[in-house]
N, C-alpha and C positions, 0 to 999 in steps of 0.2 A: 504494500500500500504506500503510495507516494505521499510526499509532504503536503501537497495541495489538498488531497482528500482528507488527510488528518487535520489540516487547518480548518476545513469546513465542519468536520466532526466536532472539533473543539468549540467552534462558534455555536454549533447546534446544542451541545451539552450545556454551555453557559446560558443560552437563551431559554432552553426548555426548563432548566432548573429555576431560572428567574421567574418564569410564568407559573410553574407549579407552586413555588413558594408564595408568590403574590396572590394566587388563587386561594391557597390555604389561609393566608392572612385575611383575605376578603371574607371567606366563609366564617372564620372566627369572629371577625368584626360584626357580622350580621347577627351574631348571638349576644352581643353586649347588652341589649335591652330586653332580653328574655326574662320572663318571670322567674324569680329565684325559687327553687324548690322549698317546700315547707320545712324540710329538715335543716335548711340553712337560713331560715327567715330571721334568726336572732343574730346573725353575723353582722349585718349592717342595719342601722335605722335608715329612715327615708333620706335624710340629708347625706349620710355617709355613702349610701348606695349611689346617689346622684354624683357624688364626688368620685367614686370608684369608676363609674361609667365615663365621666369626663376624662379621667386619667388614662383609661384604656384607649379611648378614642384619639386623644392627643398623641399617645405613643404609637398608635396605628398609623396615623398620618405622617408622623415624623419618620417612622421606620420605612414607609413607602418612599418618601423623598430620598432617604439615605440609600435604599437598595437600588432605586433608579439611577442615582448618581454613581453608585459602585459599578453596576453592570455597564453603564455608558462609558465610564472611564476605562474599564477592562477591555471592552470591545474596541474602543478607539486605540488603546495601547497595542492590541494585537494587529488591527488593520493597518495602522500607520507606522509600524516598525518600532514600537517603544522598547521591546526587548533587545532588538538589534542595536539600538542606540546605547542602552545601558551596557550591553555585552562589549561593544566597541570601546566604551569608556573604561570598563574593567580591564580589558586586555591591554589598553594603552598604559595602564598603571603597573601591570605585571603580566608576564607571559607564563608564569608558573600556574598550573591548574588550581592549586589550593588557594593562594591569595586572590586570584582573579575570581574564583567562585565566591569567596567571602565578600569581596567588594561588590560583586553582582547582587547577591542576596541582601547585603547590607543596604545598598541603595534602594532596592525594591521595598524592603520591609520598613525601613525608617522613612522613606519617601511616602509610602502608603499611609503610615501613621501620621505624618505631618499633614497630608492632604485631608485626612479624616478627623484631625483634631477639632476643627470647628463644630463637627457633629457631636463629638464627645463633650466638648465644652458647653454647647447649647443644652444637651440632655442633662448634664449635671447642674449647671447654674441657672437654667431657665425652667425646664420641665420638673426636675426633681425638687428644685427650690420652690416652685409654685405650690407643690403639694406637700411641702413640709418634710421631705425626706432628706434633702442634702444638708450635710453638716461639714462638708469639705471646704477648705479655703483654697483660694487661687494658688497660693504658694504650695500647698499640699498637692494640688492637682498637677502642677508642673514638676514638682519633686518626684511624684510617682512616675510620671512619664520618663524622666531622665533615668531613674533607677531601673525602670523596665527596659529601656534601651541598653543600658550597661549589662543587665542580666542576659538579655538576648544575645549580645555580642560575645559575652564570656561563655555561657552555657551552649547556646545554639551554635555559635561560631566554632567552639571547640569540638562539638559532636560532628558537625558538618565536615570540618577539616579531617577528622579521623576517618569518617566514612569514605571521603575521597581518597585518602591515603590507602585505605583497605582496597579500594577499587584499583588503584595503581599497582598495588602489590599482589593482589590475588585475582585480578580480573573479574569475571562474572561470578566467582565464588565469594566476592566481597560481602554478599548479603549475609553469609553465616557469621562473619566477624562483626558486621554492623548490627546484626540481631543480638549477638551476645553483649555488645556495648550498650544497646538500648535497654536490654533486659536488666543489666547490672545498674544502669542509671535509674531506671524506673523503680527498682527495688530500693536503691539508696534514697531516692526522693521520697518514697512512701514512708520510709523509716525516719528520715531526718528533716523532711520539709519544714515541719513546725519548729524545729530547733535552729535551722540554718537560714531559711528563706523568709519565713513569716516575720522574724524580728527586724528585717530590713524595712518593713512597711508598717508594722504594728507592734505595740507594746503588749507583752503577755505577762500576766502575774498569776501566781498560784491563788486558787480560790481561798478566800479568808476563812478562818475558823468561825463557826456559827451553826445555826440550825440547818441551813441549806446543805453545808458540807457534811454535817452529821447524817442527814437524811440520805444523801447520795452514797456515803460510805456504808450506811446500814443496808441500803438496797443492794449495793455491789457485793457485800458480804453474804447477803441472803441468797443471791443467785450464783455464788461461787465465782465472782469475777474480780480478779486482783486488779485494783485500781489505785495507783499512787499519784498519777499525774492528772490533776484537774486544773485547767488554766482558764483565766478570763482574759479575753482579747478586747482591746479598745475600739471595737467596730463603730462606736458612736462618733468617732472623729471624722468619719466619712458619710455615714448614713444612719437614719433611725431604724432601718430594717434589721430584723433580728435573725440569728442563725445559731447553729451548733453543729460541730462535726467531730468525727472520730478519725484518728490517723494512727499509722504505725501498727505494729503487732509485737507480741512477745514483751520483753522488758521496755520496749520503746513505745508501747501503745499509750495514747493520751486522749483525753476528751477536752475539747475547747469550747467554752461558752462565750458568746458575744455579750458584752455588758448590756446591750439593748434587750437581749433575751431575759436577763436577770431582772431588768427593770419592768418588762412588760408582763411577765408571767408570775403566778403564785408558785410557791416552793414545790408543791406536789405536782404542778404542771411541768416544772423544770425537770423533776425526777422522772416523770413520764416520758419526756422528750429524750432524756438520757437512756431510759430503759429501751426505747426504740433504737438508739445508737448501739447499745450493748447487744440488742437482738441481731443487728447486722454482723457484729463480731462473732457471736455465738453460732450463727447460721453459716459462717465461713463466706459471707458475701464479699468481704474485702479481698480475701485470697482469690476467690473466683474472678472478680473484676480485674485484679492485677494480672492473673494468669491469662484471662481472655484477651486483655490488652496486649500482652507480650506475644501471644500466639497470632493475633491479627497483624501485629507489626511484622512478625516473621513472614506471614503470608504476603503482605504488601511488598516487603523487601525482596522476596523470592520472585514475585511477578516483575518487579522493577529490574531485577538482574537479567530477565529475559529480553527486555526492551531497551535497556540502557545503551547497548552498543549499536542500536539501529539509528543511523544518522537522521532518518526521516522524522523521528520523534522530536529531535532538536529543531530541525528545519521548519517543523510545523508551527512553531511559535514566532517565526519570522527572522531568526538569526541566520547569518550567512555561513557560520562556522560551527559544526556540531561540537558539543561538549557535554560533560557530565551534568553540569549545573543547568544547562538549557534543557537537556532531556528530562531532568527532574521536574521542571516546570510543566513541560508538555505531558509527561506521565501523570503528574498530580491531577491535572484536569481530566485526562482520559480515564483515570481510575476512579474519579469522584462518584460516578453512578454506583460502583461496587461499594464504595465507602458509605453511600446512602443506605444501601441494603444492610450492610453489617451494623450501621447505626440504628436501624429499625429493630434489628434483633437484640442489640444491647439495651435499647430503651424498653423493649418488651420484658427482658429479663429484669431490668432495674425496677419496673413497676411491680413485677411479681415479688421481688425481694422486699419492696416497701411494704407490701401486704404482710409478708412473713415477719418483718421486723415489728410491724404494728401488732400482729398476733402475739408475738413474744412479750411486748410491753403490756398488752392486755392481760395475758395469763400470769405474768410475774409481778405486775404492779396494779393495773386497773385501766379500764377503757375510758372512764369518765374524765379523768384529768388529761388524758391524751386528746380526747375529742375537744375539750374546752381550749386546750393549748393550740390545737390546729386551727380552731375558729379565730382565736385571738391573733395568731400570726397572719392568717389570711386577711383579717380585718385591717391590721396595722400596715400591711403592704399593699392594700387595695387590690387584692388578687381577683382574677376572673373566676366567678363562681359558675359560669355557664359556658365553658369552652366547647367548640365544635368537636365532635368525636374524631373527625378526620385529622384535625390539628393535634388533638391529644395523641392519636396513633403515631403521627409522624414526629412529634417533637417532645412530648412529655416523658421525662425520666421518672416522674412520680405520678401515681394515680391522682385523679381529681379529688378535691376535698369531699365532694358528695360520695364518691366511691369509697374513700377511706373510712368515712363515718359509717356508711352502711356496713362495711366489713367489720368495723369495731363493734357495732351493735348486733351483728349476726350471732 
């Protein structure tokens, strides 16, 4: 298959994905004004529900403008030789494959981030600010951006450099070594992300002594869950939205609570949320997700190894000289339909795991505090209570609030 045909296939994939996503967003938006089920009638009062509808509609229109801008920019970049221009610039700075690839991707990623900064800025300081969610300052916004770029250059650049070196050294068998590298990196990040990365952006402090910590420790002891690391993160410095998450395993496992979660929920509700997180650990969901991610990465790299030496894959994005980094861009777009399918499977499994974790919390602590916590969290984030089933199927990693409550009451 020649590069011209691949070029039109790439264009078709991008356009079809855009229209599918836009149609799904449209279907979802049509449900914003649906009558809320009786089961959820106590989540919002009339004024709060009006506010949640307005929030969703504004985000829908904003997302539509952003996605139209993105697809237009991408298509223009492909049609008018944007990748060739950047590739020429990168090669003029270095004829070594590794530095030129790093320069190539660095320009694309940082350039894309700079172009989309106005959207991020508007979303944070206009939309989120209007509805009372934003707590970030302009200084923090720009500091986060700079830190993100540095992280991307160090971690992303380091991994990319090693992958290209493996390719130069092992040829098409590079995927085996690249897979091992990604697997080790994924395992390391799962274990130490909270210790090494989170502190660069947020302050974490051990949960203070008191009745909440006592209740959490009593619950953990009751279910045979060894828990020494309970931390509170200062999420309120960026947003009023609440969260909690579990990370690591073995001696490195820890539970992190957002300070907004502690402020928004009663103590029994917080314990119920933690019981749900413990359920994920007990049911081996964390190990499954990590293993599945590593296996999918291996599959992707193996398929990449079949196509990486085909010059037509590079030429399809408009460059005049085939290379590993150009082929990586072309392959990434051509492979994206398969990624969509594997994403659907992972979302399906994730929703199933959420039910299992809810059941664990219900059986070991109680359903009522988990139900009230889920309702409060949905209310405080102005969540969509009536999403379209097709949108849920394609995008939701968690079941809808209605589905979770029905399951908890079953």
